[in-house]
C-alpha positions as CSV (number, residue, x, y, z in Angstrom):
1,M,-11.1,7.8,-11.6
2,S,-9.2,5.9,-14.3
3,N,-8.9,2.1,-13.9
4,T,-5.3,2.1,-15.3
5,P,-3.0,2.6,-12.3
6,V,0.4,4.1,-11.8
7,I,2.6,1.4,-10.4
8,A,5.4,2.2,-7.9
9,A,8.1,-0.6,-7.6
10,V,9.5,-0.6,-4.1
11,D,12.0,-2.6,-2.1
12,G,12.2,-0.6,1.2
13,S,15.3,1.3,0.1
14,E,15.7,5.1,0.2
15,H,15.7,5.1,-3.7
16,S,12.4,3.3,-3.9
17,L,11.0,5.8,-1.3
18,R,11.7,8.6,-3.7
19,A,10.0,6.6,-6.5
20,L,6.9,6.0,-4.3
21,E,6.6,9.7,-3.5
22,W,6.8,10.6,-7.1
23,A,4.3,7.9,-8.2
24,R,1.8,8.9,-5.6
25,K,1.8,12.5,-6.9
26,E,1.5,11.2,-10.4
27,A,-1.5,9.2,-9.6
28,V,-3.2,12.3,-8.2
29,R,-2.4,14.2,-11.3
30,H,-4.0,11.6,-13.5
31,D,-6.9,10.8,-11.1
32,C,-6.1,7.2,-11.1
33,G,-5.2,4.5,-8.6
34,L,-1.7,3.8,-7.2
35,L,-0.5,0.2,-7.1
36,V,2.6,-0.4,-4.9
37,A,4.5,-3.5,-6.1
38,H,7.2,-5.3,-4.2
39,V,9.1,-8.3,-5.6
40,L,9.7,-10.6,-2.6
41,P,13.3,-11.4,-1.8
42,D,14.5,-15.0,-2.5
43,H,14.2,-16.2,1.0
44,A,10.5,-15.1,1.2
45,Q,9.8,-16.8,-2.1
46,L,11.4,-20.0,-0.9
47,Y,9.3,-19.9,2.2
48,A,6.1,-19.4,0.1
49,G,7.1,-22.4,-2.0
50,R,7.7,-24.6,1.0
51,R,4.4,-23.6,2.6
52,A,2.6,-24.4,-0.7
53,S,4.2,-27.8,-1.2
54,L,3.8,-29.0,2.4
55,H,0.3,-27.7,2.9
56,D,1.2,-27.3,6.6
57,A,-1.8,-25.9,8.4
58,S,0.5,-24.7,11.3
59,E,2.4,-22.3,9.0
60,P,1.1,-18.7,8.9
61,Q,-1.2,-18.0,6.0
62,E,0.5,-14.7,5.2
63,I,4.0,-14.4,3.8
64,P,6.1,-12.1,6.0
65,D,6.6,-8.9,4.1
66,P,8.1,-6.0,6.1
67,V,8.0,-3.8,3.0
68,R,4.2,-3.8,3.2
69,D,4.3,-2.4,6.7
70,W,6.9,0.1,5.6
71,V,4.5,1.3,2.8
72,R,1.5,1.5,5.1
73,S,3.4,3.7,7.6
74,L,4.7,5.9,4.8
75,L,1.3,6.5,3.4
76,G,-0.3,7.2,6.7
77,A,-2.7,4.2,6.7
78,D,-5.1,3.8,9.5
79,G,-5.6,0.2,10.6
80,P,-4.4,-2.8,8.6
81,G,-5.5,-1.5,5.2
82,L,-4.1,1.1,2.9
83,P,-5.5,4.6,2.0
84,E,-8.3,4.8,-0.5
85,G,-7.1,4.4,-4.1
86,V,-3.9,2.6,-3.1
87,A,-3.3,-1.1,-3.5
88,Y,-0.3,-3.3,-2.6
89,E,0.9,-6.4,-4.4
90,A,3.7,-8.8,-3.4
91,L,5.3,-10.4,-6.5
92,E,7.3,-13.6,-7.0
93,G,10.0,-14.3,-9.6
94,S,12.9,-12.2,-10.8
95,V,12.6,-8.5,-10.4
96,P,12.7,-7.6,-14.1
97,E,10.3,-10.3,-15.2
98,A,7.8,-9.7,-12.3
99,L,7.7,-6.0,-13.0
100,R,7.5,-6.5,-16.8
101,V,4.4,-8.6,-16.3
102,I,2.6,-6.3,-13.9
103,G,3.6,-3.3,-16.0
104,S,1.5,-4.6,-18.8
105,R,-1.6,-3.3,-17.1
106,A,-0.1,0.1,-15.9
107,R,-0.3,3.7,-17.1
108,M,3.4,3.8,-16.1
109,L,5.8,2.0,-13.9
110,V,7.9,4.2,-11.5
111,M,11.1,2.9,-9.8
112,G,14.3,4.1,-8.2
113,S,17.5,4.3,-10.1
114,R,19.0,1.5,-8.0
115,G,17.7,-0.6,-5.1
116,R,19.0,-2.6,-2.1
117,G,22.3,-4.2,-2.6
118,G,23.4,-2.0,-5.5
119,F,27.0,-0.7,-5.6
120,A,27.0,2.9,-4.4
121,S,29.0,4.0,-7.4
122,L,26.4,2.8,-9.9
123,L,24.0,5.5,-11.1
124,L,21.6,3.0,-12.6
125,G,21.0,-0.5,-11.2
126,S,20.7,-3.6,-13.3
127,S,17.0,-4.1,-12.5
128,S,16.1,-0.5,-13.4
129,R,17.9,-0.9,-16.7
130,A,16.3,-4.2,-17.5
131,V,12.8,-3.1,-16.7
132,A,13.2,0.2,-18.7
133,S,14.4,-2.0,-21.6
134,T,11.6,-4.5,-21.7
135,A,8.4,-3.2,-20.0
136,A,5.3,-2.7,-22.2
137,C,4.4,0.6,-20.5
138,P,6.4,3.8,-20.0
139,V,9.0,3.4,-17.2
140,V,9.9,6.4,-15.1
141,V,13.3,6.1,-13.3
142,V,13.6,8.5,-10.4
143,P,17.3,9.2,-9.5
144,H,18.8,9.0,-6.1
145,A,19.3,12.2,-4.1
146,E,23.0,12.3,-4.7
147,R,22.6,12.5,-8.5
148,G,20.1,15.3,-8.4
149,A,22.4,17.4,-6.2
150,A,25.7,16.4,-7.9
151,D,26.2,19.5,-10.0
152,T,24.3,22.2,-8.1
153,D,25.4,24.4,-5.2
154,A,23.6,24.2,-1.9
155,D,22.3,27.7,-2.3
156,A,20.7,26.8,-5.6
157,D,18.8,23.7,-4.4
158,A,15.1,24.0,-5.0
159,D,12.3,22.3,-3.1
160,A,11.6,18.9,-4.9
161,D,7.9,19.3,-4.8
162,A,8.0,22.8,-6.4
163,E,10.4,21.6,-9.1
164,Q,8.1,18.7,-10.0
165,S,5.1,20.9,-10.3
166,A,6.7,23.9,-11.9
167,G,9.5,22.4,-14.1
168,R,8.9,21.9,-17.8
169,V,8.7,18.5,-19.5
170,V,11.6,18.0,-21.8
171,V,11.4,15.6,-24.8
172,G,14.1,14.6,-27.2
173,L,12.9,14.7,-30.8
174,H,14.4,13.3,-34.0
175,A,11.7,14.7,-36.4
176,A,12.0,11.7,-38.8
177,E,12.3,8.9,-36.3
178,T,10.8,9.7,-32.9
179,P,7.6,7.6,-32.5
180,E,4.3,9.4,-31.9
181,D,3.8,7.6,-28.6
182,V,6.8,9.4,-27.1
183,L,5.5,12.9,-28.1
184,T,2.0,12.0,-26.9
185,F,3.3,10.9,-23.5
186,A,5.3,14.2,-23.1
187,F,2.4,16.4,-24.0
188,T,0.1,14.5,-21.7
189,E,2.5,14.9,-18.8
190,A,2.8,18.6,-19.5
191,A,-1.0,18.9,-19.7
192,V,-1.6,17.3,-16.3
193,R,1.1,19.5,-14.7
194,G,0.0,22.7,-16.4
195,T,3.5,23.3,-17.7
196,T,5.5,23.7,-20.9
197,V,6.9,21.1,-23.2
198,Q,10.4,21.8,-24.3
199,V,11.3,19.9,-27.5
200,V,15.1,19.4,-27.9
201,S,16.7,18.3,-31.2
202,A,20.5,18.1,-31.7
203,Y,22.5,18.4,-34.9
204,A,26.1,17.7,-35.6
205,I,28.4,20.5,-36.8
206,P,32.1,20.8,-37.6
207,P,34.2,21.5,-34.5
208,S,34.9,25.1,-33.8
209,P,37.2,26.7,-31.3
210,T,34.4,29.1,-30.4
211,L,31.8,26.5,-29.6
212,V,31.2,25.8,-26.0
213,I,29.2,22.6,-25.7
214,D,28.0,23.1,-22.2
215,S,26.7,26.6,-22.8
216,P,23.0,27.2,-22.4
217,F,21.1,26.7,-25.7
218,A,18.6,29.1,-27.2
219,V,14.9,28.4,-27.2
220,I,13.0,29.8,-30.2
221,P,9.2,30.0,-30.4
222,P,7.6,29.0,-33.7
223,E,6.7,32.5,-34.6
224,G,10.4,33.3,-34.6
225,L,11.0,31.1,-37.6
226,A,11.0,33.8,-40.2
227,D,12.7,33.3,-43.6
228,E,15.4,35.7,-42.6
229,G,17.6,35.3,-39.6
230,D,21.1,34.6,-38.3
231,G,20.6,31.0,-37.5
232,V,22.8,28.4,-39.1
233,P,21.1,26.4,-41.9
234,A,21.1,23.1,-40.0
235,E,19.5,24.8,-37.0
236,R,16.8,26.5,-39.0
237,E,16.0,23.4,-41.0
238,M,15.7,21.4,-37.8
239,L,13.4,23.9,-36.3
240,R,11.2,23.8,-39.3
241,S,11.1,20.0,-39.2
242,Q,10.2,20.2,-35.5
243,T,7.3,22.7,-36.3
244,E,5.9,20.4,-38.9
245,R,6.1,17.3,-36.7
246,L,4.6,19.1,-33.7
247,A,1.6,20.5,-35.5
248,P,-0.8,17.6,-34.8
249,L,0.2,17.7,-31.1
250,R,-0.4,21.4,-30.8
251,E,-3.9,20.8,-32.1
252,R,-4.6,17.9,-29.7
253,F,-3.1,19.9,-26.7
254,P,-3.9,23.5,-27.4
255,D,-3.4,24.6,-23.8
256,V,0.2,23.2,-23.6
257,P,2.9,25.8,-24.3
258,V,5.7,24.6,-26.5
259,E,9.3,25.7,-26.6
260,Q,11.5,24.5,-29.5
261,A,15.3,24.1,-29.3
262,A,17.6,23.0,-32.1
263,V,21.1,22.7,-30.6
264,P,24.6,21.6,-31.7
265,G,26.2,18.6,-30.1
266,D,25.3,15.2,-28.8
267,P,21.5,14.5,-28.2
268,A,22.0,12.7,-24.9
269,G,24.3,15.3,-23.6
270,R,21.9,18.1,-24.4
271,L,19.0,16.3,-22.7
272,V,21.1,15.8,-19.6
273,I,21.8,19.5,-19.5
274,A,18.1,20.2,-19.9
275,S,17.3,17.8,-17.1
276,R,18.8,20.1,-14.5
277,A,15.7,22.4,-14.7
278,A,13.1,19.8,-15.8
279,A,10.3,18.1,-14.0
280,L,10.6,15.1,-16.4
281,V,12.7,14.1,-19.4
282,V,11.0,11.9,-21.9
283,V,12.9,9.7,-24.4
284,G,12.0,6.8,-26.7
285,R,13.2,3.4,-25.9
286,H,14.4,1.7,-29.0
287,H,16.1,2.9,-32.1
288,P,13.5,2.6,-34.9
289,R,15.6,0.2,-36.9
290,R,15.7,-2.4,-34.0
291,T,13.2,-5.3,-34.1
292,A,10.2,-5.3,-31.8
293,M,11.8,-8.2,-29.9
294,S,15.1,-6.4,-29.3
295,L,15.9,-6.1,-25.6
296,A,18.7,-3.5,-26.1
297,I,17.8,0.1,-25.1
298,G,18.7,2.9,-27.5
299,S,22.0,4.7,-26.9
300,V,20.3,8.1,-26.2
301,A,17.9,6.6,-23.6
302,H,20.7,4.6,-22.0
303,A,23.0,7.7,-21.6
304,V,20.2,9.9,-20.3
305,L,19.1,7.3,-17.8
306,H,22.7,7.1,-16.5
307,H,23.4,10.8,-16.2
308,A,20.1,12.8,-16.0
309,H,19.6,15.0,-12.9
310,G,15.9,14.3,-12.5
311,P,13.2,11.7,-13.4
312,V,13.4,10.1,-16.9
313,A,10.5,8.5,-18.7
314,V,11.5,5.8,-21.2
315,V,8.5,5.3,-23.5
316,P,8.1,2.2,-25.7
317,T,6.2,2.2,-29.0
318,L,3.2,0.0,-29.6
319,K,5.3,-2.3,-31.8
320,D,7.5,-3.0,-28.7
321,D,4.6,-4.5,-26.7
322,V,5.0,-8.2,-26.1
């Protein structure tokens, strides 16, 4: 078993429950431990500070933490402990900073799209956005149930577990700019799931009355990239750039099937469309021209986090680590 855990950030909300379930399955896939982290609310942190400053022996030694009991019951723990391979840690400080610090030792950090106290109209909470913008490890944001079902008919709803195991991993690629860390993460996730990587690149074209932006895009295998064909020049050049950029990944992950898609339109919009049938969408965090200390998340990652219909992994590059 790997010593680098998957961390699930929880607060007792329904949104964090979905994140916990996703993280637990991810830990099994990677044969690693699961660390469940809860940032204590302000009143609990004040209590802990009072107890420490007064050194009052009559005060309970353990800080009340109902979320810990909630986690134990959800994971089916017997007795006071947690199941084997699962640990729990109560954190102090602000939510973004506490999770950023603990994420420095994680394989990935998984959290819900919004937690307790968030406005119902918000698709992405401020804490989720801040952690995805600053953590040194990949951050997976699992959307709330309403988002996943927003644009699908009831008859088309699929079982969530089947979708997670069978759906492809989608990664956005700008052949000249996407860091290697992003592609490696996507291929690794596809490998542990036994599924396909779909690589999506978007190109701008002049507006046309016949272009339907929301139409399904074509997926072309590498062997289909012959010198002749009906594809527009921008599409064919992008597919060739993809093929060249993906060659080292194909060698490293020979058992992972790859689909390539070069599509017209906005990159974020195309990734959101692809997210409807994906187990996971992978995006890079920062625009490559930003400095390593920049806290602003890239525009594509920001848009996908707000609108995707399934889990989104935001992957930093090594130069972003602080």
